[in-house]
C-alpha positions as YAML, in Angstrom:
chain: A
units: angstrom
residues:
- id: 1
  name: UNK
  ca: [9.64, -22.16, 30.12]
- id: 2
  name: UNK
  ca: [11.00, -21.18, 33.58]
- id: 3
  name: UNK
  ca: [9.24, -23.98, 35.48]
- id: 4
  name: UNK
  ca: [9.54, -27.74, 34.97]
- id: 5
  name: UNK
  ca: [6.20, -28.14, 36.72]
- id: 6
  name: UNK
  ca: [3.63, -26.86, 34.22]
- id: 7
  name: UNK
  ca: [0.95, -26.37, 36.89]
- id: 8
  name: UNK
  ca: [3.34, -24.21, 38.92]
- id: 9
  name: UNK
  ca: [4.18, -22.30, 35.75]
- id: 10
  name: UNK
  ca: [0.48, -21.68, 35.00]
- id: 11
  name: UNK
  ca: [-0.21, -20.37, 38.50]
- id: 12
  name: UNK
  ca: [2.76, -17.99, 38.39]
- id: 13
  name: UNK
  ca: [2.12, -16.71, 34.88]
- id: 14
  name: UNK
  ca: [-1.63, -16.37, 35.43]
- id: 15
  name: UNK
  ca: [-0.94, -14.16, 38.44]
- id: 16
  name: UNK
  ca: [1.59, -12.04, 36.54]
- id: 17
  name: UNK
  ca: [-0.62, -11.66, 33.47]
- id: 18
  name: UNK
  ca: [-3.64, -10.87, 35.65]
- id: 19
  name: UNK
  ca: [-1.78, -7.92, 37.15]
- id: 20
  name: UNK
  ca: [-0.91, -6.64, 33.67]
- id: 21
  name: UNK
  ca: [-4.54, -6.87, 32.52]
- id: 22
  name: UNK
  ca: [-5.62, -5.06, 35.67]
- id: 23
  name: UNK
  ca: [-3.18, -2.27, 34.86]
- id: 24
  name: UNK
  ca: [-4.31, -2.08, 31.21]
- id: 25
  name: UNK
  ca: [-7.98, -1.85, 32.17]
- id: 26
  name: UNK
  ca: [-7.18, 0.95, 34.60]
- id: 27
  name: UNK
  ca: [-5.12, 2.78, 31.97]
- id: 28
  name: UNK
  ca: [-8.03, 2.54, 29.54]
- id: 29
  name: UNK
  ca: [-10.23, 4.35, 32.04]
- id: 30
  name: UNK
  ca: [-12.17, 1.37, 33.39]
- id: 31
  name: UNK
  ca: [-13.09, 1.12, 37.06]
- id: 32
  name: UNK
  ca: [-11.37, -2.12, 38.05]
- id: 33
  name: UNK
  ca: [-13.47, -2.28, 41.23]
- id: 34
  name: UNK
  ca: [-16.72, -2.36, 39.26]
- id: 35
  name: UNK
  ca: [-18.64, -5.59, 39.88]
- id: 36
  name: UNK
  ca: [-18.62, -6.73, 36.26]
- id: 37
  name: UNK
  ca: [-14.89, -6.03, 35.88]
- id: 38
  name: UNK
  ca: [-13.47, -7.30, 39.17]
- id: 39
  name: UNK
  ca: [-12.75, -10.83, 37.87]
- id: 40
  name: UNK
  ca: [-12.02, -9.79, 34.29]
- id: 41
  name: UNK
  ca: [-8.21, -9.59, 34.69]
- id: 42
  name: UNK
  ca: [-8.07, -13.17, 36.00]
- id: 43
  name: UNK
  ca: [-10.44, -14.45, 33.32]
- id: 44
  name: UNK
  ca: [-8.46, -12.66, 30.60]
- id: 45
  name: UNK
  ca: [-5.18, -14.07, 31.92]
- id: 46
  name: UNK
  ca: [-6.55, -17.63, 31.90]
- id: 47
  name: UNK
  ca: [-7.97, -17.11, 28.41]
- id: 48
  name: UNK
  ca: [-4.65, -15.80, 27.12]
- id: 49
  name: UNK
  ca: [-2.78, -18.78, 28.56]
- id: 50
  name: UNK
  ca: [-5.24, -21.12, 26.88]
- id: 51
  name: UNK
  ca: [-4.99, -19.31, 23.56]
- id: 52
  name: UNK
  ca: [-1.18, -19.48, 23.61]
- id: 53
  name: UNK
  ca: [-0.70, -22.97, 25.06]
- id: 54
  name: UNK
  ca: [0.87, -24.12, 21.79]
- id: 55
  name: UNK
  ca: [4.20, -22.64, 22.90]
- id: 56
  name: UNK
  ca: [4.45, -25.46, 25.44]
- id: 57
  name: UNK
  ca: [3.40, -28.37, 23.21]
- id: 58
  name: UNK
  ca: [5.52, -30.38, 20.79]
- id: 59
  name: UNK
  ca: [3.75, -31.10, 17.49]
- id: 60
  name: UNK
  ca: [6.45, -33.51, 16.32]
- id: 61
  name: UNK
  ca: [5.92, -35.69, 19.39]
- id: 62
  name: UNK
  ca: [2.17, -35.64, 18.76]
- id: 63
  name: UNK
  ca: [2.73, -37.06, 15.27]
- id: 64
  name: UNK
  ca: [5.36, -39.57, 16.41]
- id: 65
  name: UNK
  ca: [3.01, -40.90, 19.09]
- id: 66
  name: UNK
  ca: [0.66, -42.28, 16.44]
- id: 67
  name: UNK
  ca: [2.81, -43.29, 13.45]
- id: 68
  name: UNK
  ca: [2.14, -46.75, 12.05]
- id: 69
  name: UNK
  ca: [3.87, -48.79, 9.36]
- id: 70
  name: UNK
  ca: [1.51, -49.15, 6.42]
- id: 71
  name: UNK
  ca: [2.07, -49.64, 2.70]
- id: 72
  name: UNK
  ca: [-0.81, -47.37, 1.68]
- id: 73
  name: UNK
  ca: [0.55, -44.92, -0.86]
- id: 74
  name: UNK
  ca: [-2.42, -42.89, -2.09]
- id: 75
  name: UNK
  ca: [-3.49, -39.45, -0.97]
- id: 76
  name: UNK
  ca: [-4.86, -39.00, 2.57]
- id: 77
  name: UNK
  ca: [-6.89, -35.82, 3.11]
- id: 78
  name: UNK
  ca: [-8.31, -34.29, 6.27]
- id: 79
  name: UNK
  ca: [-10.26, -31.21, 5.28]
- id: 80
  name: UNK
  ca: [-12.29, -28.49, 6.99]
- id: 81
  name: UNK
  ca: [-10.21, -28.56, 10.17]
- id: 82
  name: UNK
  ca: [-11.47, -25.57, 12.15]
- id: 83
  name: UNK
  ca: [-8.79, -23.30, 13.55]
- id: 84
  name: UNK
  ca: [-8.63, -20.28, 15.84]
- id: 85
  name: UNK
  ca: [-5.52, -18.19, 16.36]
- id: 86
  name: UNK
  ca: [-4.35, -14.72, 17.39]
- id: 87
  name: UNK
  ca: [-2.54, -12.46, 14.96]
- id: 88
  name: UNK
  ca: [0.80, -11.34, 16.32]
- id: 89
  name: UNK
  ca: [0.33, -7.75, 15.12]
- id: 90
  name: UNK
  ca: [-2.83, -6.78, 17.02]
- id: 91
  name: UNK
  ca: [-3.52, -9.88, 19.15]
- id: 92
  name: UNK
  ca: [-6.96, -10.11, 17.59]
- id: 93
  name: UNK
  ca: [-8.41, -13.45, 16.47]
- id: 94
  name: UNK
  ca: [-8.31, -14.96, 13.05]
- id: 95
  name: UNK
  ca: [-10.27, -18.09, 12.34]
- id: 96
  name: UNK
  ca: [-11.16, -20.44, 9.54]
- id: 97
  name: UNK
  ca: [-10.30, -23.90, 8.32]
- id: 98
  name: UNK
  ca: [-7.28, -25.90, 7.24]
- id: 99
  name: UNK
  ca: [-7.10, -28.65, 4.65]
- id: 100
  name: UNK
  ca: [-4.21, -31.13, 4.88]
- id: 101
  name: UNK
  ca: [-3.17, -33.95, 2.58]
- id: 102
  name: UNK
  ca: [-0.18, -36.26, 2.54]
- id: 103
  name: UNK
  ca: [0.96, -39.25, 0.52]
- id: 104
  name: UNK
  ca: [2.42, -41.87, 2.89]
- id: 105
  name: UNK
  ca: [5.91, -43.25, 2.43]
- id: 106
  name: UNK
  ca: [5.80, -46.39, 4.56]
- id: 107
  name: UNK
  ca: [4.02, -44.77, 7.53]
- id: 108
  name: UNK
  ca: [0.57, -43.36, 8.17]
- id: 109
  name: UNK
  ca: [-0.46, -41.24, 11.15]
- id: 110
  name: UNK
  ca: [-3.58, -41.32, 13.32]
- id: 111
  name: UNK
  ca: [-6.04, -38.96, 11.65]
- id: 112
  name: UNK
  ca: [-6.77, -37.01, 14.83]
- id: 113
  name: UNK
  ca: [-3.11, -36.01, 15.08]
- id: 114
  name: UNK
  ca: [-3.30, -33.72, 12.04]
- id: 115
  name: UNK
  ca: [-5.93, -31.44, 13.65]
- id: 116
  name: UNK
  ca: [-3.85, -31.58, 16.85]
- id: 117
  name: UNK
  ca: [-0.85, -30.23, 14.94]
- id: 118
  name: UNK
  ca: [-3.02, -27.45, 13.52]
- id: 119
  name: UNK
  ca: [-4.18, -26.52, 17.03]
- id: 120
  name: UNK
  ca: [-0.68, -26.51, 18.50]
- id: 121
  name: UNK
  ca: [0.64, -24.06, 15.92]
- id: 122
  name: UNK
  ca: [-2.56, -22.01, 15.94]
- id: 123
  name: UNK
  ca: [-2.36, -21.60, 19.73]
- id: 124
  name: UNK
  ca: [0.59, -19.24, 19.34]
- id: 125
  name: UNK
  ca: [0.78, -15.66, 18.16]
- id: 126
  name: UNK
  ca: [0.80, -16.13, 14.42]
- id: 127
  name: UNK
  ca: [0.49, -14.79, 10.92]
- id: 128
  name: UNK
  ca: [-1.43, -17.02, 8.55]
- id: 129
  name: UNK
  ca: [1.52, -17.38, 6.20]
- id: 130
  name: UNK
  ca: [3.80, -18.77, 8.93]
- id: 131
  name: UNK
  ca: [1.02, -20.95, 10.35]
- id: 132
  name: UNK
  ca: [0.67, -22.62, 6.95]
- id: 133
  name: UNK
  ca: [4.43, -23.11, 6.70]
- id: 134
  name: UNK
  ca: [4.77, -24.43, 10.27]
- id: 135
  name: UNK
  ca: [2.11, -27.10, 9.75]
- id: 136
  name: UNK
  ca: [3.52, -28.09, 6.35]
- id: 137
  name: UNK
  ca: [7.12, -28.43, 7.51]
- id: 138
  name: UNK
  ca: [6.22, -30.28, 10.71]
- id: 139
  name: UNK
  ca: [4.33, -32.95, 8.79]
- id: 140
  name: UNK
  ca: [6.96, -33.13, 6.06]
- id: 141
  name: UNK
  ca: [9.92, -33.39, 8.47]
- id: 142
  name: UNK
  ca: [8.26, -35.86, 10.86]
- id: 143
  name: UNK
  ca: [6.36, -38.24, 8.59]
- id: 144
  name: UNK
  ca: [8.74, -37.89, 5.65]
- id: 145
  name: UNK
  ca: [5.90, -38.57, 3.22]
- id: 146
  name: UNK
  ca: [6.09, -38.63, -0.56]
- id: 147
  name: UNK
  ca: [4.25, -35.34, -0.50]
- id: 148
  name: UNK
  ca: [2.29, -32.99, 1.74]
- id: 149
  name: UNK
  ca: [-0.11, -30.13, 1.06]
- id: 150
  name: UNK
  ca: [-1.68, -27.52, 3.34]
- id: 151
  name: UNK
  ca: [-4.30, -24.90, 2.48]
- id: 152
  name: UNK
  ca: [-5.71, -22.46, 5.03]
- id: 153
  name: UNK
  ca: [-8.70, -20.16, 4.54]
- id: 154
  name: UNK
  ca: [-9.24, -17.62, 7.29]
- id: 155
  name: UNK
  ca: [-10.99, -14.39, 8.26]
- id: 156
  name: UNK
  ca: [-9.02, -11.85, 10.28]
- id: 157
  name: UNK
  ca: [-10.67, -9.69, 12.93]
- id: 158
  name: UNK
  ca: [-7.88, -7.12, 12.58]
- id: 159
  name: UNK
  ca: [-9.27, -6.46, 9.08]
- id: 160
  name: UNK
  ca: [-12.92, -6.79, 10.09]
- id: 161
  name: UNK
  ca: [-13.12, -4.81, 13.36]
- id: 162
  name: UNK
  ca: [-10.51, -2.14, 12.70]
- id: 163
  name: UNK
  ca: [-8.33, -0.85, 9.89]
- id: 164
  name: UNK
  ca: [-10.03, -1.37, 6.52]
- id: 165
  name: UNK
  ca: [-13.11, -2.94, 8.20]
- id: 166
  name: UNK
  ca: [-13.83, -5.44, 5.43]
- id: 167
  name: UNK
  ca: [-16.14, -8.04, 6.94]
- id: 168
  name: UNK
  ca: [-16.36, -10.45, 4.01]
- id: 169
  name: UNK
  ca: [-12.73, -10.86, 3.02]
- id: 170
  name: UNK
  ca: [-11.10, -14.30, 3.30]
- id: 171
  name: UNK
  ca: [-7.36, -14.94, 3.09]
- id: 172
  name: UNK
  ca: [-6.11, -18.16, 1.50]
- id: 173
  name: UNK
  ca: [-2.57, -19.48, 1.93]
- id: 174
  name: UNK
  ca: [-1.08, -22.73, 0.67]
- id: 175
  name: UNK
  ca: [2.07, -24.80, 0.73]
- id: 176
  name: UNK
  ca: [3.14, -27.92, -1.17]
- id: 177
  name: UNK
  ca: [6.03, -30.35, -0.89]
- id: 178
  name: UNK
  ca: [7.11, -33.45, -2.80]
- id: 179
  name: UNK
  ca: [4.56, -34.95, -5.17]
- id: 180
  name: UNK
  ca: [2.17, -32.07, -4.54]
- id: 181
  name: UNK
  ca: [4.58, -29.82, -6.40]
- id: 182
  name: UNK
  ca: [3.42, -31.67, -9.54]
- id: 183
  name: UNK
  ca: [0.51, -29.84, -11.08]
- id: 184
  name: UNK
  ca: [-1.65, -32.96, -11.56]
- id: 185
  name: UNK
  ca: [-1.35, -34.05, -7.90]
- id: 186
  name: UNK
  ca: [-1.94, -30.52, -6.66]
- id: 187
  name: UNK
  ca: [-4.99, -30.16, -8.93]
- id: 188
  name: UNK
  ca: [-6.49, -33.42, -7.62]
- id: 189
  name: UNK
  ca: [-6.03, -32.23, -4.03]
- id: 190
  name: UNK
  ca: [-7.60, -28.83, -4.71]
- id: 191
  name: UNK
  ca: [-10.51, -30.47, -6.53]
- id: 192
  name: UNK
  ca: [-11.16, -32.85, -3.63]
- id: 193
  name: UNK
  ca: [-11.14, -30.17, -0.92]
- id: 194
  name: UNK
  ca: [-13.60, -28.02, -2.88]
- id: 195
  name: UNK
  ca: [-15.86, -30.88, -4.02]
- id: 196
  name: UNK
  ca: [-19.15, -31.62, -2.30]
- id: 197
  name: UNK
  ca: [-18.78, -35.37, -1.78]
- id: 198
  name: UNK
  ca: [-22.05, -35.66, 0.11]
...
């Protein structure tokens, strides 16, 4: 990041990105002076900065800020974490939900921090496979639990709006470390995230 002051950085980048969007709209044949379009480059620039803010956030520090010593050593699951990201190939959205579990090893983490980690990695240009891996490794390296599991289910607009145009397809990716590499632990996790406990 070229600026230590993040507000200064946002102002500079927003202005630069706005000019690029203005140029793109003109190249596409749009009248950039049209009333409905005049503020679109600025809005698009601000939206893009919001959707990629994860580049400037540290997920490890988020986890470390809420780690607590605790002797609980059973599975902790946070499921149905909504996520929104942009695919790096077409810069179109993909969206869905993440399910995360870990088995503590002397420390637990504030539950809200797991969705925060998902958001930080999702707010970057991504592919679902790397997003799954990034979340998994961050939790594993920072908490050093006995095991960690991540499953992501997502729909990709690059498949739905263009290309093969398959509106009902869902992509599932998963990653497991430690005790979740054992089939019985993994099976329990998968059963719990698919069970209707209500």
